[in-house]
PLY file of the C-alpha trace (Angstrom):
ply
format ascii 1.0
element vertex 248
property float x
property float y
property float z
element edge 247
property int vertex1
property int vertex2
end_header
19.97 180.40 94.50
23.69 181.10 95.05
25.16 184.02 93.13
28.07 183.56 90.71
30.92 184.81 92.94
29.55 182.97 95.96
29.20 179.71 94.00
32.77 180.02 92.78
34.03 180.57 96.35
31.98 177.63 97.63
33.26 175.38 94.88
36.87 176.35 95.65
36.34 175.63 99.33
34.84 172.19 98.59
37.71 171.44 96.20
40.28 172.15 98.93
38.42 169.95 101.42
38.08 167.06 98.97
41.72 167.33 97.91
42.91 167.35 101.52
40.75 164.35 102.35
42.02 162.44 99.31
45.62 163.21 100.26
45.02 162.03 103.83
43.48 158.76 102.65
46.31 158.20 100.18
48.84 158.59 103.03
46.79 156.34 105.31
46.37 153.47 102.85
49.50 153.90 100.75
51.70 150.86 100.21
54.70 151.10 102.59
57.91 152.15 100.87
60.24 149.21 100.37
63.57 149.67 102.15
66.88 148.12 101.19
67.99 146.92 104.61
70.24 144.05 103.65
73.35 143.87 105.84
76.31 145.93 104.58
78.28 144.06 101.94
80.26 141.10 103.28
81.21 143.07 106.38
84.71 143.61 104.90
86.26 141.59 107.69
89.12 143.36 109.42
92.38 141.39 109.12
94.41 140.11 112.05
97.96 141.47 112.40
100.57 140.42 109.84
103.64 139.49 111.85
105.99 139.26 108.88
106.07 143.03 108.43
106.62 145.73 111.03
103.50 147.91 111.48
103.53 151.50 110.28
103.18 152.63 113.89
102.94 150.86 117.20
99.48 149.39 117.86
97.69 149.82 121.16
98.32 147.02 123.65
95.92 144.12 123.14
94.88 145.37 119.70
93.59 142.63 117.39
93.25 144.43 114.07
96.19 144.81 111.70
97.76 148.26 112.15
98.42 148.89 108.45
94.81 148.06 107.59
93.64 150.25 110.43
95.57 153.31 109.27
94.67 152.84 105.61
90.98 152.25 106.29
90.78 155.17 108.69
92.06 157.46 105.92
89.65 156.01 103.36
86.54 156.12 105.52
87.18 159.20 107.64
86.54 157.21 110.83
88.92 158.29 113.61
91.56 155.62 114.13
90.68 154.88 117.79
87.01 154.42 116.83
87.78 152.16 113.88
90.06 150.09 116.11
87.21 149.64 118.59
84.75 148.51 115.91
87.20 146.16 114.18
88.44 144.61 117.42
84.85 144.02 118.53
84.31 142.05 115.31
87.57 140.12 115.47
87.20 139.19 119.13
83.87 137.50 118.46
82.57 139.03 121.68
79.08 139.30 120.24
78.84 135.64 119.34
77.37 136.26 115.88
78.44 137.43 112.42
78.51 141.14 113.15
80.66 143.36 110.94
82.62 146.42 111.98
80.68 148.46 109.43
77.45 147.98 111.37
79.10 149.16 114.58
80.58 152.09 112.67
77.15 152.99 111.31
75.72 153.09 114.82
78.76 154.98 116.11
78.30 157.64 113.44
74.57 158.11 114.04
74.90 158.14 117.83
77.87 160.47 118.28
79.92 160.89 115.09
82.35 158.36 116.60
82.68 160.35 119.80
83.45 163.65 118.06
79.99 165.24 118.13
79.85 168.95 119.02
83.57 169.41 118.36
84.67 166.79 120.89
88.06 165.13 120.55
88.40 161.35 120.58
91.54 160.51 122.55
93.94 157.75 121.51
92.47 155.40 124.10
88.98 155.86 122.64
87.40 158.36 125.03
85.47 161.45 123.91
86.70 164.65 125.52
84.55 165.97 127.10
82.39 162.91 127.90
79.06 162.56 126.11
75.86 162.80 128.16
72.64 162.46 126.20
69.53 164.62 126.33
67.08 164.13 129.23
64.45 161.51 128.43
61.62 163.69 129.67
58.91 162.83 127.14
59.26 166.06 125.21
59.50 165.84 121.44
60.57 162.45 120.06
61.98 161.01 123.31
60.25 158.77 125.83
59.70 159.77 129.44
61.99 157.65 131.65
62.73 158.53 135.26
66.29 158.08 136.43
67.22 155.90 139.39
69.86 156.55 142.03
72.09 154.06 140.23
71.68 155.62 136.79
71.91 159.16 138.17
75.40 158.29 139.38
76.27 157.83 135.69
74.92 161.06 134.26
74.15 163.35 137.20
70.46 163.87 136.43
68.38 162.88 139.47
65.07 163.32 137.63
65.33 162.04 134.06
67.25 159.18 132.51
70.01 159.96 130.02
72.13 157.84 127.70
75.89 158.15 128.08
79.02 157.56 126.04
79.80 157.45 122.31
77.41 154.53 121.69
74.71 156.13 123.91
73.84 153.40 126.40
71.26 153.60 129.16
72.36 152.06 132.43
69.59 149.45 132.14
70.82 148.27 128.72
74.51 148.52 129.59
74.63 146.33 132.67
73.37 143.03 131.15
75.77 143.21 128.19
78.79 145.18 129.44
82.08 143.98 127.93
85.73 144.90 128.48
86.69 145.63 124.90
90.30 146.67 125.56
90.99 144.14 128.31
91.98 146.75 130.89
89.92 145.23 133.68
87.05 147.73 133.56
83.81 148.21 131.62
83.19 151.88 130.92
80.47 153.25 128.58
82.64 156.32 127.95
85.41 154.10 126.54
84.62 153.36 122.90
86.50 150.05 123.02
84.16 148.84 125.77
81.09 150.50 124.24
81.64 148.88 120.83
82.15 145.44 122.38
79.03 145.90 124.50
77.04 147.01 121.46
78.18 143.84 119.66
76.90 141.68 122.52
73.63 143.63 122.60
73.04 143.37 118.84
73.85 139.64 118.80
71.47 138.86 121.68
69.26 135.78 121.42
71.48 134.19 118.80
70.50 136.54 115.98
71.91 135.68 112.53
72.91 139.15 111.34
73.72 137.89 107.85
69.93 137.90 107.37
68.44 141.22 106.36
65.41 140.76 108.61
67.51 139.81 111.65
69.93 142.69 110.98
67.03 145.11 110.86
65.51 143.69 114.05
68.86 144.00 115.82
69.30 147.65 114.89
65.67 148.37 115.76
66.33 146.91 119.21
69.00 149.60 119.61
66.59 152.36 118.64
63.03 151.53 117.65
62.82 153.87 114.68
62.76 153.04 110.98
64.50 156.33 110.26
67.27 155.27 112.65
67.69 151.93 110.87
67.89 153.69 107.50
70.51 156.12 108.80
72.64 153.31 110.26
72.35 151.29 107.09
73.31 154.25 104.91
76.36 155.02 107.04
77.46 151.38 107.25
77.10 150.90 103.50
79.04 154.08 102.79
81.90 152.92 105.02
81.93 149.52 103.31
82.15 151.19 99.91
84.93 153.58 100.97
86.94 150.84 102.65
86.75 148.69 99.54
88.10 151.35 97.18
0 1
1 2
2 3
3 4
4 5
5 6
6 7
7 8
8 9
9 10
10 11
11 12
12 13
13 14
14 15
15 16
16 17
17 18
18 19
19 20
20 21
21 22
22 23
23 24
24 25
25 26
26 27
27 28
28 29
29 30
30 31
31 32
32 33
33 34
34 35
35 36
36 37
37 38
38 39
39 40
40 41
41 42
42 43
43 44
44 45
45 46
46 47
47 48
48 49
49 50
50 51
51 52
52 53
53 54
54 55
55 56
56 57
57 58
58 59
59 60
60 61
61 62
62 63
63 64
64 65
65 66
66 67
67 68
68 69
69 70
70 71
71 72
72 73
73 74
74 75
75 76
76 77
77 78
78 79
79 80
80 81
81 82
82 83
83 84
84 85
85 86
86 87
87 88
88 89
89 90
90 91
91 92
92 93
93 94
94 95
95 96
96 97
97 98
98 99
99 100
100 101
101 102
102 103
103 104
104 105
105 106
106 107
107 108
108 109
109 110
110 111
111 112
112 113
113 114
114 115
115 116
116 117
117 118
118 119
119 120
120 121
121 122
122 123
123 124
124 125
125 126
126 127
127 128
128 129
129 130
130 131
131 132
132 133
133 134
134 135
135 136
136 137
137 138
138 139
139 140
140 141
141 142
142 143
143 144
144 145
145 146
146 147
147 148
148 149
149 150
150 151
151 152
152 153
153 154
154 155
155 156
156 157
157 158
158 159
159 160
160 161
161 162
162 163
163 164
164 165
165 166
166 167
167 168
168 169
169 170
170 171
171 172
172 173
173 174
174 175
175 176
176 177
177 178
178 179
179 180
180 181
181 182
182 183
183 184
184 185
185 186
186 187
187 188
188 189
189 190
190 191
191 192
192 193
193 194
194 195
195 196
196 197
197 198
198 199
199 200
200 201
201 202
202 203
203 204
204 205
205 206
206 207
207 208
208 209
209 210
210 211
211 212
212 213
213 214
214 215
215 216
216 217
217 218
218 219
219 220
220 221
221 222
222 223
223 224
224 225
225 226
226 227
227 228
228 229
229 230
230 231
231 232
232 233
233 234
234 235
235 236
236 237
237 238
238 239
239 240
240 241
241 242
242 243
243 244
244 245
245 246
246 247
C-alpha cells in the first residue's frame, strides 16, 4: 500500500505525463490554422508617366513609373524610392508575363533585405545596396539547407565551400541564371542591382504561366521563392501593409 505523501506525488507525476501527452496529441491532430493568403488588394497598379505635367524631379533614364506617384508612394509606404521604382517598373514592363503587382515584390524585398538597407546599408540612387549583400552560408546548420558552392557560384559570393544567396532579393546562382532580366536596360544583369533583381524575381514568380490573381497560385509562387509558410505569411503581411499605406 502506498502512503499518503507518496500517493500524492505519484498522482502529480501521472497528471503531468497525461497532460503532456494530451497536449502533444492535440498539436499533432489539430486542424491547421486557416491563413488569409489572398493576393494583396488589386495590386494598386503603378501609373505610367503623365507627360502633360513636369515631374517633381528628374526620373532615372528608362524609368516607366510616374515620378510624382513614385515620390508620393515612397513617402506613404516608407519604401526607399530606388526600391519602389524597381518594383513598379518590374510590374509595368510586364517582364514576368503574368499579373504580378509591385506590392508582392515589395513584400519579398522587405523580408529578404529591408529593400537593400538591412544592417544599416544604404541603397544608392541606382538601386545598389552599399555594401553589397551576401547571405549566410547554407551549411545545414539551424534552419538552412546544406548546399555546396560551385566554382561558378563561388565567384559570386567568395565562399568556396558553401552556397550563399546574394543581392537585395537574395538569389542563388542556380535560380538567377534561368530567369535573369535587365530591369534597367543598361545591358547587364546583376543580382546586386535591385532593378535587375526585381525584374528577375518577377520572371521567377510568374514561371509556368501562374495566374497570380488566384490566392492558391500566389501562395505557390511565393513558396517557390522560399518553401516556408512563415515566409509566405511575412511576405503577405508586408505586401498588404504597403497596399494599405499606398491607398491612403
